[in-house]
gemmi code that builds the backbone of each chain (N, CA, C; Angstrom):
import gemmi

chains = {
    "A": [
        ("ASP", (79.187, 14.908, 60.079), (79.612, 14.847, 58.676), (79.340, 16.205, 58.035)),
        ("THR", (80.452, 16.931, 57.754), (80.268, 18.281, 57.237), (80.340, 18.307, 55.728)),
        ("GLY", (80.556, 17.207, 55.065), (80.632, 17.191, 53.621), (82.003, 17.626, 53.133)),
        ("VAL", (82.180, 17.580, 51.826), (83.420, 18.009, 51.195), (83.418, 19.532, 51.096)),
        ("SER", (84.500, 20.155, 51.520), (84.581, 21.615, 51.417), (85.743, 22.004, 50.515)),
        ("GLN", (85.575, 23.134, 49.842), (86.602, 23.631, 48.934), (86.804, 25.120, 49.175)),
        ("ASP", (88.039, 25.543, 49.013), (88.367, 26.944, 49.248), (89.460, 27.389, 48.277)),
        ("PRO", (89.330, 28.561, 47.627), (88.174, 29.456, 47.727), (87.019, 28.967, 46.862)),
        ("ARG", (85.885, 29.605, 46.948), (84.770, 29.266, 46.081), (84.909, 29.927, 44.721)),
        ("HIS", (85.528, 31.089, 44.715), (85.739, 31.816, 43.463), (87.147, 32.385, 43.464)),
        ("LYS", (87.777, 32.361, 42.269), (89.097, 32.941, 42.143), (89.200, 33.599, 40.781)),
        ("ILE", (89.558, 34.886, 40.785), (89.814, 35.598, 39.545), (91.289, 35.933, 39.518)),
        ("THR", (91.960, 35.624, 38.436), (93.390, 35.862, 38.361), (93.756, 36.329, 36.960)),
        ("LYS", (94.925, 36.898, 36.858), (95.401, 37.324, 35.551), (96.240, 36.223, 34.922)),
        ("ARG", (96.209, 36.164, 33.629), (96.991, 35.170, 32.903), (98.455, 35.225, 33.326)),
        ("GLY", (99.020, 34.053, 33.554), (100.420, 33.987, 33.949), (100.646, 33.845, 35.450)),
        ("GLN", (99.609, 34.118, 36.240), (99.729, 33.993, 37.691), (99.538, 32.533, 38.109)),
        ("ASN", (100.028, 32.229, 39.299), (99.831, 30.899, 39.889), (98.644, 30.943, 40.848)),
        ("VAL", (97.885, 29.861, 40.896), (96.761, 29.764, 41.831), (96.806, 28.411, 42.538)),
        ("THR", (96.283, 28.378, 43.741), (96.214, 27.132, 44.506), (94.834, 26.997, 45.122)),
        ("PHE", (94.265, 25.813, 44.991), (92.958, 25.512, 45.563), (93.119, 24.420, 46.626)),
        ("ARG", (92.218, 24.464, 47.596), (92.262, 23.471, 48.666), (90.961, 22.688, 48.706)),
        ("CYS", (91.086, 21.401, 49.024), (89.920, 20.539, 49.204), (90.051, 19.787, 50.526)),
        ("ASP", (89.010, 19.854, 51.330), (88.938, 19.051, 52.554), (87.872, 17.985, 52.362)),
        ("PRO", (88.261, 16.718, 52.302), (87.274, 15.660, 52.067), (86.458, 15.376, 53.319)),
        ("ILE", (85.472, 14.526, 53.164), (84.718, 14.047, 54.321), (85.693, 13.281, 55.215)),
        ("SER", (85.552, 13.495, 56.512), (86.464, 12.901, 57.472), (86.595, 11.392, 57.282)),
        ("GLU", (87.824, 10.928, 57.239), (88.154, 9.501, 57.115), (87.890, 8.907, 55.734)),
        ("HIS", (87.549, 9.749, 54.776), (87.480, 9.260, 53.397), (88.908, 9.147, 52.876)),
        ("ASN", (89.279, 7.956, 52.411), (90.673, 7.779, 52.022), (90.925, 8.087, 50.549)),
        ("ARG", (89.871, 8.169, 49.756), (90.057, 8.478, 48.335), (89.603, 9.903, 48.046)),
        ("LEU", (90.391, 10.581, 47.233), (90.097, 11.976, 46.894), (90.340, 12.175, 45.407)),
        ("TYR", (89.398, 12.821, 44.750), (89.428, 13.011, 43.301), (89.338, 14.509, 42.976)),
        ("TRP", (90.018, 14.902, 41.900), (89.857, 16.236, 41.329), (89.273, 16.097, 39.922)),
        ("TYR", (88.285, 16.962, 39.628), (87.667, 17.021, 38.316), (87.652, 18.469, 37.857)),
        ("ARG", (87.565, 18.655, 36.573), (87.401, 19.996, 36.007), (86.114, 19.998, 35.187)),
        ("GLN", (85.339, 21.071, 35.337), (84.067, 21.192, 34.630), (84.005, 22.533, 33.916)),
        ("THR", (83.893, 22.496, 32.596), (83.712, 23.716, 31.831), (82.230, 23.916, 31.568)),
        ("LEU", (81.881, 25.129, 31.195), (80.478, 25.514, 31.065), (79.731, 24.616, 30.091)),
        ("GLY", (78.626, 24.049, 30.569), (77.782, 23.236, 29.703), (78.264, 21.810, 29.496)),
        ("GLN", (79.283, 21.423, 30.245), (79.832, 20.070, 30.101), (79.808, 19.330, 31.436)),
        ("GLY", (79.965, 18.010, 31.350), (80.093, 17.236, 32.567), (81.507, 17.329, 33.116)),
        ("PRO", (81.687, 17.006, 34.389), (83.033, 17.018, 34.969), (83.961, 16.050, 34.249)),
        ("GLU", (85.242, 16.434, 34.161), (86.262, 15.570, 33.556), (87.306, 15.239, 34.617)),
        ("PHE", (87.673, 13.976, 34.699), (88.624, 13.500, 35.692), (90.003, 14.130, 35.467)),
        ("LEU", (90.620, 14.574, 36.567), (91.976, 15.104, 36.500), (92.979, 14.174, 37.187)),
        ("THR", (92.685, 13.845, 38.468), (93.630, 13.032, 39.219), (92.944, 12.416, 40.419)),
        ("TYR", (93.606, 11.450, 41.052), (93.000, 10.668, 42.115), (94.064, 10.257, 43.130)),
        ("PHE", (93.714, 10.360, 44.401), (94.588, 9.958, 45.501), (93.926, 8.849, 46.304)),
        ("GLN", (94.729, 7.917, 46.735), (94.319, 6.989, 47.785), (95.257, 7.246, 48.949)),
        ("ASN", (94.693, 7.739, 50.035), (95.511, 8.271, 51.137), (96.425, 9.361, 50.573)),
        ("GLU", (97.735, 9.281, 50.795), (98.607, 10.341, 50.299), (99.182, 10.029, 48.915)),
        ("ALA", (98.920, 8.848, 48.394), (99.494, 8.441, 47.111), (98.628, 8.896, 45.933)),
        ("GLN", (99.274, 9.574, 44.996), (98.579, 9.981, 43.770), (98.681, 8.813, 42.795)),
        ("LEU", (97.573, 8.164, 42.516), (97.588, 6.912, 41.775), (97.343, 7.056, 40.287)),
        ("GLU", (96.691, 8.122, 39.883), (96.425, 8.285, 38.463), (96.279, 9.752, 38.114)),
        ("LYS", (96.784, 10.111, 36.946), (96.657, 11.481, 36.437), (96.148, 11.433, 35.009)),
        ("SER", (95.215, 12.303, 34.700), (94.696, 12.399, 33.346), (95.689, 13.137, 32.445)),
        ("ARG", (95.552, 12.894, 31.151), (96.362, 13.661, 30.198), (95.970, 15.138, 30.219)),
        ("LEU", (94.774, 15.433, 30.768), (94.347, 16.830, 30.898), (95.244, 17.583, 31.873)),
        ("LEU", (95.895, 16.856, 32.756), (96.718, 17.472, 33.795), (98.103, 17.736, 33.222)),
        ("SER", (98.248, 18.934, 32.614), (99.532, 19.260, 32.015), (100.570, 19.489, 33.098)),
        ("ASP", (101.819, 19.735, 32.685), (102.895, 19.917, 33.660), (102.744, 21.225, 34.440)),
        ("ARG", (101.777, 22.065, 34.062), (101.530, 23.287, 34.838), (100.647, 22.996, 36.062)),
        ("PHE", (100.061, 21.815, 36.080), (99.170, 21.420, 37.170), (99.906, 20.464, 38.111)),
        ("SER", (99.725, 20.688, 39.392), (100.260, 19.733, 40.364), (99.289, 19.604, 41.521)),
        ("ALA", (99.120, 18.385, 41.987), (98.220, 18.126, 43.103), (98.974, 17.356, 44.171)),
        ("GLU", (98.616, 17.658, 45.417), (99.247, 16.983, 46.545), (98.198, 16.636, 47.583)),
        ("ARG", (98.528, 15.610, 48.368), (97.711, 15.263, 49.531), (98.686, 14.767, 50.587)),
        ("PRO", (99.419, 15.691, 51.197), (100.604, 15.338, 51.989), (100.363, 14.410, 53.167)),
        ("LYS", (99.279, 14.524, 53.833), (99.065, 13.684, 55.016), (97.832, 12.798, 54.848)),
        ("GLY", (97.407, 12.658, 53.640), (96.247, 11.813, 53.402), (94.937, 12.417, 53.860)),
        ("SER", (94.958, 13.743, 54.140), (93.703, 14.377, 54.552), (93.296, 15.377, 53.475)),
        ("PHE", (93.605, 16.678, 53.661), (93.239, 17.674, 52.653), (94.159, 17.547, 51.437)),
        ("SER", (93.717, 18.153, 50.349), (94.511, 18.140, 49.124), (94.586, 19.553, 48.560)),
        ("THR", (95.647, 19.831, 47.813), (95.768, 21.097, 47.101), (95.994, 20.825, 45.622)),
        ("LEU", (95.445, 21.715, 44.815), (95.654, 21.680, 43.370), (96.247, 23.029, 42.980)),
        ("GLU", (97.434, 23.007, 42.407), (98.084, 24.244, 41.994), (98.165, 24.303, 40.479)),
        ("ILE", (97.864, 25.467, 39.942), (98.037, 25.717, 38.518), (99.063, 26.830, 38.369)),
        ("GLN", (100.139, 26.543, 37.680), (101.166, 27.553, 37.448), (100.966, 28.200, 36.082)),
        ("ARG", (101.361, 29.455, 35.997), (101.318, 30.195, 34.726), (99.945, 30.007, 34.064)),
        ("THR", (98.902, 30.433, 34.760), (97.543, 30.200, 34.283), (97.320, 30.755, 32.883)),
        ("GLU", (96.459, 30.064, 32.160), (96.051, 30.465, 30.806), (94.538, 30.638, 30.803)),
        ("GLN", (94.028, 31.366, 29.814), (92.588, 31.604, 29.754), (91.826, 30.286, 29.623)),
        ("GLY", (92.417, 29.311, 28.988), (91.775, 28.001, 28.841), (91.641, 27.237, 30.138)),
        ("ASP", (92.290, 27.717, 31.193), (92.167, 27.067, 32.505), (90.892, 27.491, 33.220)),
        ("SER", (90.216, 28.497, 32.712), (88.975, 28.963, 33.334), (87.959, 27.827, 33.351)),
        ("ALA", (87.491, 27.486, 34.517), (86.588, 26.345, 34.687), (86.191, 26.260, 36.153)),
        ("MET", (85.305, 25.303, 36.442), (84.992, 24.951, 37.819), (85.863, 23.748, 38.176)),
        ("TYR", (86.570, 23.822, 39.283), (87.399, 22.709, 39.739), (86.700, 22.057, 40.924)),
        ("LEU", (86.353, 20.792, 40.713), (85.574, 20.045, 41.696), (86.426, 18.999, 42.382)),
        ("CYS", (86.168, 18.824, 43.648), (86.833, 17.793, 44.445), (85.757, 16.819, 44.924)),
        ("ALA", (86.095, 15.560, 44.983), (85.177, 14.544, 45.491), (85.947, 13.579, 46.374)),
        ("SER", (85.244, 12.932, 47.278), (85.901, 11.931, 48.122), (85.009, 10.699, 48.268)),
        ("SER", (85.644, 9.588, 48.567), (84.903, 8.352, 48.816), (85.591, 7.589, 49.943)),
        ("SER", (84.800, 6.737, 50.582), (85.337, 6.020, 51.752), (85.860, 4.657, 51.368)),
        ("ILE", (86.632, 4.071, 52.260), (87.189, 2.745, 52.024), (86.085, 1.691, 52.077)),
        ("VAL", (84.994, 2.021, 52.756), (83.885, 1.073, 52.880), (83.049, 1.051, 51.606)),
        ("SER", (82.802, 2.238, 51.056), (81.980, 2.343, 49.851), (82.751, 3.133, 48.814)),
        ("THR", (83.700, 2.463, 48.177), (84.623, 3.177, 47.290), (83.948, 3.710, 46.043)),
        ("ASP", (82.793, 3.115, 45.668), (82.115, 3.592, 44.464), (81.568, 4.989, 44.623)),
        ("THR", (80.987, 5.272, 45.764), (80.190, 6.477, 45.924), (81.071, 7.688, 46.172)),
        ("GLN", (81.041, 8.626, 45.246), (81.828, 9.847, 45.379), (80.920, 11.007, 45.751)),
        ("TYR", (81.341, 11.757, 46.765), (80.617, 12.941, 47.220), (81.411, 14.163, 46.801)),
        ("PHE", (80.725, 15.068, 46.130), (81.390, 16.233, 45.571), (81.286, 17.442, 46.484)),
        ("GLY", (82.311, 18.276, 46.414), (82.269, 19.567, 47.075), (81.595, 20.596, 46.178)),
        ("PRO", (81.505, 21.851, 46.668), (80.820, 22.898, 45.906), (81.634, 23.441, 44.738)),
        ("GLY", (82.916, 23.119, 44.691), (83.742, 23.563, 43.581), (84.401, 24.911, 43.808)),
        ("THR", (85.469, 25.149, 43.044), (86.128, 26.455, 42.983), (86.009, 26.947, 41.546)),
        ("ARG", (85.377, 28.100, 41.395), (85.218, 28.681, 40.053), (86.423, 29.554, 39.761)),
        ("LEU", (87.227, 29.168, 38.749), (88.413, 29.936, 38.363), (88.133, 30.719, 37.090)),
        ("THR", (88.432, 32.001, 37.126), (88.349, 32.859, 35.944), (89.721, 33.449, 35.699)),
        ("VAL", (90.266, 33.189, 34.517), (91.571, 33.722, 34.138), (91.366, 34.833, 33.113)),
        ("LEU", (91.780, 36.041, 33.482), (91.564, 37.209, 32.605), (92.729, 37.402, 31.634)),
    ],
    "B": [
        ("GLY", (89.386, 4.711, 26.018), (88.720, 4.959, 27.271), (87.207, 4.940, 27.129)),
        ("GLU", (86.534, 5.143, 28.227), (85.073, 5.124, 28.261), (84.503, 6.369, 27.590)),
        ("ASN", (83.362, 6.212, 26.935), (82.657, 7.336, 26.317), (81.195, 7.251, 26.730)),
        ("VAL", (80.701, 8.290, 27.366), (79.316, 8.317, 27.832), (78.557, 9.388, 27.063)),
        ("GLU", (77.471, 8.998, 26.467), (76.623, 9.945, 25.739), (75.284, 10.073, 26.457)),
        ("GLN", (74.777, 11.294, 26.529), (73.566, 11.571, 27.301), (72.576, 12.358, 26.450)),
        ("HIS", (71.299, 11.959, 26.541), (70.245, 12.620, 25.781), (68.958, 12.679, 26.603)),
        ("PRO", (68.135, 13.716, 26.450), (68.391, 14.900, 25.620), (69.275, 15.901, 26.357)),
        ("SER", (69.683, 16.945, 25.701), (70.487, 17.969, 26.355), (69.596, 18.925, 27.143)),
        ("THR", (68.369, 19.107, 26.705), (67.388, 19.889, 27.458), (66.061, 19.159, 27.446)),
        ("LEU", (65.312, 19.321, 28.530), (64.032, 18.642, 28.667), (63.108, 19.544, 29.460)),
        ("SER", (61.957, 19.823, 28.888), (60.987, 20.666, 29.560), (59.702, 19.869, 29.753)),
        ("VAL", (59.224, 19.791, 30.998), (58.012, 19.032, 31.303), (57.101, 19.877, 32.180)),
        ("GLN", (55.843, 19.493, 32.186), (54.870, 20.159, 33.044), (54.940, 19.495, 34.423)),
        ("GLU", (54.750, 20.311, 35.448), (54.733, 19.767, 36.811), (53.770, 18.595, 36.907)),
        ("GLY", (54.240, 17.495, 37.504), (53.405, 16.317, 37.647), (53.664, 15.263, 36.578)),
        ("ASP", (54.244, 15.673, 35.456), (54.579, 14.710, 34.409), (55.860, 13.959, 34.772)),
        ("SER", (56.173, 12.949, 33.964), (57.405, 12.181, 34.157), (58.501, 12.709, 33.246)),
        ("ALA", (59.737, 12.491, 33.642), (60.896, 12.875, 32.835), (61.820, 11.662, 32.724)),
        ("VAL", (62.353, 11.464, 31.524), (63.270, 10.345, 31.293), (64.533, 10.870, 30.622)),
        ("ILE", (65.680, 10.504, 31.154), (66.975, 10.892, 30.599), (67.742, 9.601, 30.317)),
        ("LYS", (68.354, 9.540, 29.135), (69.012, 8.292, 28.714), (70.509, 8.493, 28.501)),
        ("CYS", (71.272, 7.470, 28.847), (72.720, 7.494, 28.639), (73.188, 6.172, 28.048)),
        ("THR", (74.196, 6.246, 27.218), (74.857, 5.049, 26.707), (76.331, 5.113, 27.077)),
        ("TYR", (76.941, 3.950, 27.210), (78.370, 3.900, 27.513), (79.038, 2.906, 26.584)),
        ("SER", (80.359, 2.968, 26.507), (81.057, 2.156, 25.510), (81.870, 1.013, 26.102)),
        ("ASP", (82.332, 1.176, 27.347), (83.247, 0.202, 27.941), (82.473, -0.849, 28.739)),
        ("SER", (82.495, -2.070, 28.273), (81.753, -3.134, 28.942), (82.306, -3.451, 30.332)),
        ("ALA", (83.496, -2.956, 30.642), (84.079, -3.176, 31.974), (83.495, -2.228, 33.017)),
        ("SER", (82.812, -1.171, 32.600), (82.189, -0.259, 33.565), (81.131, -1.006, 34.349)),
        ("ASN", (81.121, -0.793, 35.672), (80.197, -1.572, 36.496), (79.462, -0.744, 37.546)),
        ("TYR", (79.600, 0.573, 37.469), (78.918, 1.427, 38.441), (78.424, 2.670, 37.721)),
        ("PHE", (77.137, 3.009, 37.943), (76.502, 4.061, 37.155), (75.711, 5.005, 38.077)),
        ("PRO", (76.327, 6.105, 38.487), (75.632, 7.062, 39.351), (74.964, 8.155, 38.531)),
        ("TRP", (73.973, 8.776, 39.139), (73.318, 9.957, 38.573), (73.461, 11.109, 39.572)),
        ("TYR", (73.818, 12.273, 39.039), (74.003, 13.441, 39.876), (73.085, 14.566, 39.421)),
        ("LYS", (72.662, 15.365, 40.388), (71.868, 16.578, 40.140), (72.743, 17.767, 40.486)),
        ("GLN", (72.830, 18.734, 39.592), (73.647, 19.912, 39.861), (72.823, 21.169, 39.689)),
        ("GLU", (72.731, 21.930, 40.757), (72.048, 23.214, 40.717), (73.078, 24.304, 40.452)),
        ("LEU", (72.600, 25.422, 39.997), (73.484, 26.502, 39.557), (74.442, 26.914, 40.662)),
        ("GLY", (75.732, 26.902, 40.342), (76.743, 27.353, 41.293), (77.090, 26.355, 42.374)),
        ("LYS", (76.574, 25.142, 42.262), (76.841, 24.130, 43.282), (77.529, 22.911, 42.685)),
        ("GLY", (78.070, 22.078, 43.550), (78.671, 20.842, 43.095), (77.616, 19.785, 42.826)),
        ("PRO", (77.955, 18.750, 42.075), (76.998, 17.673, 41.791), (76.590, 16.935, 43.072)),
        ("GLN", (75.314, 16.607, 43.145), (74.791, 15.881, 44.302), (74.278, 14.522, 43.834)),
        ("LEU", (74.765, 13.452, 44.450), (74.337, 12.108, 44.084), (72.859, 11.926, 44.412)),
        ("ILE", (72.074, 11.455, 43.432), (70.654, 11.223, 43.681), (70.298, 9.743, 43.653)),
        ("ILE", (70.980, 8.960, 42.855), (70.735, 7.531, 42.798), (71.871, 6.883, 42.034)),
        ("ASP", (72.129, 5.619, 42.308), (73.166, 4.902, 41.568), (72.734, 3.454, 41.367)),
        ("ILE", (73.404, 2.778, 40.437), (73.080, 1.385, 40.167), (74.366, 0.654, 39.799)),
        ("ARG", (74.462, -0.580, 40.239), (75.615, -1.401, 39.912), (75.230, -2.420, 38.853)),
        ("SER", (76.216, -2.979, 38.193), (75.951, -3.778, 37.001), (75.272, -5.105, 37.302)),
        ("ASN", (75.211, -5.489, 38.570), (74.550, -6.753, 38.899), (73.054, -6.554, 39.188)),
        ("VAL", (72.578, -5.326, 38.950), (71.177, -4.989, 39.211), (70.590, -4.357, 37.956)),
        ("GLY", (69.337, -4.669, 37.629), (68.719, -4.129, 36.426), (67.905, -2.873, 36.658)),
        ("GLU", (67.437, -2.704, 37.908), (66.589, -1.557, 38.195), (66.692, -1.222, 39.679)),
        ("LYS", (66.588, 0.065, 39.968), (66.618, 0.518, 41.360), (65.686, 1.707, 41.486)),
        ("LYS", (64.953, 1.768, 42.585), (63.982, 2.846, 42.762), (64.144, 3.473, 44.128)),
        ("ASP", (63.973, 4.792, 44.190), (64.011, 5.523, 45.449), (62.954, 6.619, 45.374)),
        ("GLN", (61.799, 6.335, 45.916), (60.658, 7.256, 45.906), (60.306, 7.624, 44.466)),
        ("ARG", (60.449, 8.885, 44.083), (60.023, 9.291, 42.733), (61.089, 9.053, 41.665)),
        ("ILE", (62.233, 8.575, 42.066), (63.362, 8.413, 41.139), (63.665, 6.937, 40.941)),
        ("ALA", (63.895, 6.557, 39.688), (64.273, 5.177, 39.377), (65.346, 5.197, 38.305)),
        ("VAL", (66.164, 4.167, 38.319), (67.186, 4.010, 37.290), (67.107, 2.588, 36.757)),
        ("THR", (67.242, 2.451, 35.440), (67.273, 1.131, 34.817), (68.586, 0.965, 34.075)),
        ("LEU", (69.062, -0.261, 33.998), (70.327, -0.562, 33.347), (70.157, -1.755, 32.425)),
        ("ASN", (70.606, -1.601, 31.184), (70.634, -2.702, 30.220), (72.099, -2.921, 29.844)),
        ("LYS", (72.722, -3.920, 30.467), (74.146, -4.160, 30.239), (74.432, -4.616, 28.817)),
        ("THR", (73.518, -5.383, 28.257), (73.735, -5.898, 26.909), (73.807, -4.761, 25.904)),
        ("ALA", (72.872, -3.840, 26.029), (72.815, -2.712, 25.105), (73.709, -1.564, 25.554)),
        ("LYS", (74.266, -1.664, 26.738), (75.124, -0.623, 27.314), (74.375, 0.714, 27.391)),
        ("HIS", (73.182, 0.676, 27.963), (72.528, 1.941, 28.233), (71.786, 1.894, 29.558)),
        ("PHE", (71.636, 3.076, 30.143), (70.943, 3.212, 31.422), (70.148, 4.513, 31.407)),
        ("SER", (69.076, 4.526, 32.169), (68.142, 5.645, 32.112), (67.720, 6.080, 33.504)),
        ("LEU", (67.428, 7.374, 33.619), (66.894, 7.958, 34.848), (65.435, 8.313, 34.609)),
        ("HIS", (64.580, 7.900, 35.536), (63.153, 8.198, 35.434), (62.742, 8.986, 36.674)),
        ("ILE", (62.141, 10.140, 36.445), (61.612, 10.937, 37.550), (60.105, 11.042, 37.341)),
        ("THR", (59.347, 10.577, 38.308), (57.888, 10.665, 38.208), (57.375, 11.829, 39.045)),
        ("GLU", (56.167, 12.250, 38.738), (55.506, 13.342, 39.491), (56.459, 14.517, 39.704)),
        ("THR", (56.995, 15.009, 38.616), (58.006, 16.063, 38.725), (57.473, 17.302, 39.435)),
        ("GLN", (58.397, 17.963, 40.138), (58.081, 19.179, 40.888), (59.037, 20.276, 40.447)),
        ("PRO", (58.669, 21.532, 40.620), (59.562, 22.630, 40.198), (60.967, 22.523, 40.789)),
        ("GLU", (61.080, 22.001, 42.008), (62.403, 21.879, 42.625), (63.261, 20.776, 41.994)),
        ("ASP", (62.680, 20.004, 41.080), (63.480, 19.036, 40.323), (64.255, 19.719, 39.197)),
        ("SER", (63.930, 20.964, 38.910), (64.617, 21.703, 37.854), (66.097, 21.853, 38.207)),
        ("ALA", (66.967, 21.376, 37.305), (68.411, 21.381, 37.534), (69.064, 20.741, 36.317)),
        ("VAL", (70.384, 20.607, 36.371), (71.103, 19.834, 35.359), (71.426, 18.457, 35.945)),
        ("TYR", (71.126, 17.433, 35.188), (71.356, 16.060, 35.616), (72.476, 15.439, 34.789)),
        ("PHE", (73.385, 14.768, 35.475), (74.500, 14.104, 34.814), (74.476, 12.613, 35.118)),
        ("CYS", (74.704, 11.818, 34.081), (74.959, 10.397, 34.296), (76.471, 10.193, 34.269)),
        ("ALA", (76.920, 9.089, 34.808), (78.343, 8.758, 34.787), (78.503, 7.250, 34.765)),
        ("ALA", (79.645, 6.826, 34.243), (80.022, 5.410, 34.275), (81.394, 5.331, 34.918)),
        ("ALA", (81.555, 4.353, 35.804), (82.818, 4.223, 36.534), (83.766, 3.318, 35.776)),
        ("GLY", (84.986, 3.866, 35.526), (86.052, 3.085, 34.933), (86.992, 2.580, 36.012)),
        ("ASN", (88.272, 2.438, 35.669), (89.270, 1.936, 36.623), (89.378, 2.841, 37.832)),
        ("PHE", (89.555, 2.273, 38.993), (89.708, 3.019, 40.247), (88.538, 3.959, 40.471)),
        ("ASN", (87.359, 3.563, 39.965), (86.173, 4.382, 40.137), (86.338, 5.776, 39.550)),
        ("LYS", (87.166, 5.910, 38.533), (87.284, 7.170, 37.816), (86.011, 7.350, 37.004)),
        ("PHE", (85.295, 8.435, 37.244), (84.008, 8.645, 36.609), (84.166, 9.279, 35.235)),
        ("TYR", (83.396, 8.783, 34.294), (83.242, 9.416, 32.989), (81.809, 9.940, 32.934)),
        ("PHE", (81.672, 11.247, 32.783), (80.360, 11.870, 32.844), (79.786, 12.106, 31.459)),
        ("GLY", (78.453, 12.075, 31.376), (77.765, 12.560, 30.196), (77.807, 14.076, 30.163)),
        ("SER", (77.258, 14.651, 29.121), (77.329, 16.101, 28.929), (76.204, 16.853, 29.631)),
        ("GLY", (75.299, 16.129, 30.263), (74.280, 16.776, 31.079), (72.958, 17.002, 30.370)),
        ("THR", (71.891, 17.005, 31.165), (70.540, 17.313, 30.689), (69.960, 18.400, 31.572)),
        ("LYS", (69.588, 19.511, 30.964), (68.964, 20.585, 31.728), (67.468, 20.334, 31.769)),
        ("LEU", (66.973, 20.024, 32.960), (65.550, 19.737, 33.145), (64.840, 20.976, 33.665)),
        ("ASN", (63.776, 21.345, 32.987), (62.951, 22.472, 33.417), (61.544, 21.949, 33.696)),
        ("VAL", (61.097, 22.083, 34.935), (59.756, 21.656, 35.308), (58.895, 22.908, 35.441)),
        ("LYS", (57.914, 23.023, 34.573), (57.063, 24.217, 34.549), (55.893, 24.054, 35.510)),
        ("PRO", (55.695, 25.045, 36.384), (54.586, 24.938, 37.345), (53.223, 25.050, 36.648)),
    ],
}
model = gemmi.Model(1)
for chain_id, residues in chains.items():
    chain = gemmi.Chain(chain_id)
    for i, (resn, *xyz) in enumerate(residues, 1):
        res = gemmi.Residue()
        res.name, res.seqid = resn, gemmi.SeqId(i, " ")
        for name, pos in zip(("N", "CA", "C"), xyz):
            atom = gemmi.Atom()
            atom.name, atom.element = name, gemmi.Element(name[0])
            atom.pos, atom.b_iso = gemmi.Position(*pos), 0.0
            res.add_atom(atom)
        chain.add_residue(res)
    model.add_chain(chain)
structure = gemmi.Structure()
structure.add_model(model)
structure.setup_entities()
């Protein structure tokens, strides 16, 4: 069990550029969650997958954000036309079909938009 | 939707003392309440959780209590150590286990 991994760990980009983050959940975890965390705040839910199906999206997920989990394994989160307000830590979590309550978080991707 | 409030925002204790962090929630349908510890630059790490059919749970120096009627739950850390210093988050699970987090408590344990 290698835990949830995220790549990259840090990303600095200029306003208007597109960025993509990757999350690899714990092996055989069928649920995958994306959260966003700004400085001094708790994580906020963005979206959730069960296998490859995206089942829920937060209103925080504007049309510039898109998430995929094509084969029910890793997931990507893309932000198009980044804005300074997108600067945050993007966290991924996964849970298993056996214990759906318990979410294990990855180390996060820190995005800075200049 | 669910609203989770967490207090205090900062807490400073002497090594060996106890620390208590309190959270309230608004949605009576929430039935799962995890606590996470987050160190600087890292993702949240689950330290203990409690489900709504249980009033108290303990794991070594850490305990959590839940009062469903009052809609509040608390984290208790006894015999604090410097390595307990971190930010602690409570959460309440809504639909599909979507977590609603509190705003965090920065715990500082002074040696």
